[in-house]
C-alpha distance (Angstrom), angle and dihedral (degrees) to the residues before:
residue distance angle dihedral
X1 . . .
X2 3.77 . .
X3 3.78 120.8 .
X4 3.81 92.6 -111.5
X5 3.82 93.2 51.6
X6 3.83 91.0 47.3
X7 3.81 90.5 49.2
X8 3.82 91.8 49.1
X9 3.79 92.3 48.2
X10 3.84 91.5 47.4
X11 3.79 91.1 48.5
X12 3.81 90.6 49.9
X13 3.81 91.5 52.0
X14 3.80 91.7 46.9
X15 3.81 91.6 49.6
X16 3.80 90.7 48.0
X17 3.81 93.1 50.3
X18 3.82 91.7 43.9
X19 3.82 89.8 51.7
X20 3.82 87.8 70.7
X21 3.82 89.3 65.0
X22 3.83 119.4 84.7
X23 3.83 85.8 -128.2
X24 3.84 107.9 32.2
X25 3.82 91.6 -171.5
X26 3.81 90.0 58.2
X27 3.82 90.1 54.3
X28 3.81 90.4 50.6
X29 3.81 90.5 49.0
X30 3.82 90.9 50.9
X31 3.83 90.2 52.3
X32 3.78 89.0 54.7
X33 3.82 94.5 48.8
X34 3.81 114.5 93.2
X35 3.83 89.4 -166.1
X36 3.81 87.3 65.4
X37 3.80 92.1 46.7
X38 3.80 91.5 -111.3
X39 3.81 87.2 -74.2
X40 3.81 125.7 129.3
X41 3.78 122.8 -155.7
X42 3.80 106.1 -127.5
X43 3.81 126.1 179.0
X44 3.78 116.8 -116.4
X45 3.78 122.8 -130.2
X46 3.81 98.3 43.6
X47 3.82 103.9 91.4
X48 3.80 99.3 -9.8
X49 3.78 140.9 12.9
X50 3.78 122.1 -131.2
X51 3.79 130.7 -138.8
X52 3.80 111.5 -159.4
X53 3.81 111.8 -154.8
X54 3.80 124.1 -172.0
X55 3.80 112.7 -111.8
X56 3.80 90.4 -124.4
X57 3.82 89.9 61.9
X58 3.81 93.4 47.6
X59 3.80 92.7 45.1
X60 3.82 91.2 48.4
X61 3.81 90.5 52.3
X62 3.80 92.2 47.3
X63 3.79 94.5 40.3
X64 3.80 90.2 -135.7
X65 3.81 142.8 68.8
X66 3.82 98.1 -152.6
X67 3.83 109.3 120.7
X68 3.82 94.4 -136.0
X69 3.82 94.2 48.5
X70 3.81 91.8 45.2
X71 3.83 89.6 50.6
X72 3.82 92.4 49.3
X73 3.80 92.0 49.2
X74 3.80 94.1 46.9
X75 3.80 91.8 45.8
X76 3.79 89.8 56.3
X77 3.81 93.8 45.3
X78 3.81 116.7 32.5
X79 3.82 99.6 29.9
X80 3.78 96.3 -152.5
X81 3.80 148.0 69.9
X82 3.79 120.9 -46.3
X83 3.80 127.9 -180.0
X84 3.81 121.4 -156.0
X85 3.78 106.4 -145.4
X86 3.79 98.0 -153.8
X87 3.83 92.8 162.5
X88 3.77 94.2 64.5
X89 3.77 119.9 97.2
X90 3.81 87.6 -132.3
X91 3.81 94.0 46.2
X92 3.78 108.8 -143.8
X93 3.76 145.5 167.7
X94 3.80 119.5 -118.4
X95 3.79 117.6 -150.2
X96 3.81 116.8 -160.1
X97 3.81 108.3 -139.7
X98 3.83 135.9 172.6
X99 3.80 117.8 -76.9
X100 3.79 113.4 -85.2
X101 3.80 95.1 16.8
X102 3.80 125.7 115.8
X103 3.82 93.9 22.2
X104 3.81 87.3 139.9
X105 3.82 91.5 71.4
X106 3.80 105.2 97.9
X107 3.81 105.2 138.0
X108 3.80 127.4 113.3
X109 3.80 92.1 -111.7
X110 3.82 95.6 46.8
X111 3.78 126.4 17.1
X112 3.76 140.6 152.1
X113 3.78 110.9 -114.6
X114 3.78 108.2 -116.4
X115 3.81 108.5 -100.4
X116 3.77 115.3 -122.2
X117 3.79 95.9 13.1
X118 3.82 103.7 55.9
X119 3.78 125.8 73.1
X120 3.78 118.2 -156.3
X121 3.80 124.9 -149.5
X122 3.82 101.2 -123.9
X123 3.80 116.2 -170.5
X124 3.78 120.4 -140.6
X125 3.80 110.4 -87.7
X126 3.82 94.1 -105.4
X127 3.84 95.0 51.6
X128 3.81 102.7 104.3
X129 3.81 103.1 149.0
X130 3.78 142.8 49.5
X131 2.98 148.6 -57.2
X132 3.78 102.3 85.8
X133 3.78 127.9 -20.0
X134 3.79 114.6 -5.4
X135 3.78 141.9 161.9
X136 3.80 112.6 -93.7
X137 3.79 83.8 -176.4
X138 3.79 115.4 10.3
X139 3.80 121.1 -150.5
X140 3.80 109.5 -89.8
X141 3.77 96.2 -156.5
X142 3.79 145.1 -11.4
X143 3.81 111.8 -51.4
X144 3.84 94.2 11.3
X145 3.81 107.4 156.8
X146 3.80 138.5 163.1
X147 3.80 119.6 -95.9
X148 3.83 104.0 -107.6
X149 3.81 95.8 -144.4
X150 3.78 90.6 55.6
X151 3.81 91.4 49.9
X152 3.83 87.3 52.1
X153 3.82 89.7 49.6
X154 3.81 91.1 51.6
X155 3.82 92.1 50.5
X156 3.82 92.6 48.4
X157 3.83 91.7 48.9
X158 3.81 92.5 48.4
X159 3.79 93.3 48.7
X160 3.81 91.3 46.3
X161 3.82 91.5 51.2
X162 3.81 91.9 47.1
X163 3.81 90.7 50.3
X164 3.82 90.8 50.3
X165 3.80 91.3 49.9
X166 3.82 90.9 48.9
X167 3.80 91.2 49.2
X168 3.80 91.3 50.6
X169 3.80 90.2 48.7
X170 3.83 91.7 50.3
X171 3.80 91.0 51.2
X172 3.79 90.2 49.8
X173 3.77 93.0 -126.4
X174 3.80 120.0 146.9
X175 3.79 113.3 -110.2
């Protein structure tokens, strides 16, 4: 990809993400501000919904905590943008999904952020590493979102693996 094409694509993604903010220019300014960690607060439920999944569930599904291995696994499964919220005390992954999807997720370990009342810390499109919030998988283009059924599959697998590990621990068997 040439530099100009990459720049155009990145600008398109940034404009798309900023369009979710009531003042898109404010979102762009927040991305440029190192004091804000290059993260803009953007309301959910305007151009995408967000499913926030506890890191322990994602890591149990992946079978690893390494950032690169988690990214490779998620890239092969969910096919869309994922933010790792490493600033949060609960440390979670946020999956951007189509509006109206995933409303059934209401548990502590995986829940859809309430549209219209929740603001998500969205890193600038080029922020793909720690520290703080970063894109595990950045949007590739305008309207790029995760496939909801695959996000559901990931959550089920993580919960299943956590339950198996807890059962093994209760029985006192080595893993």
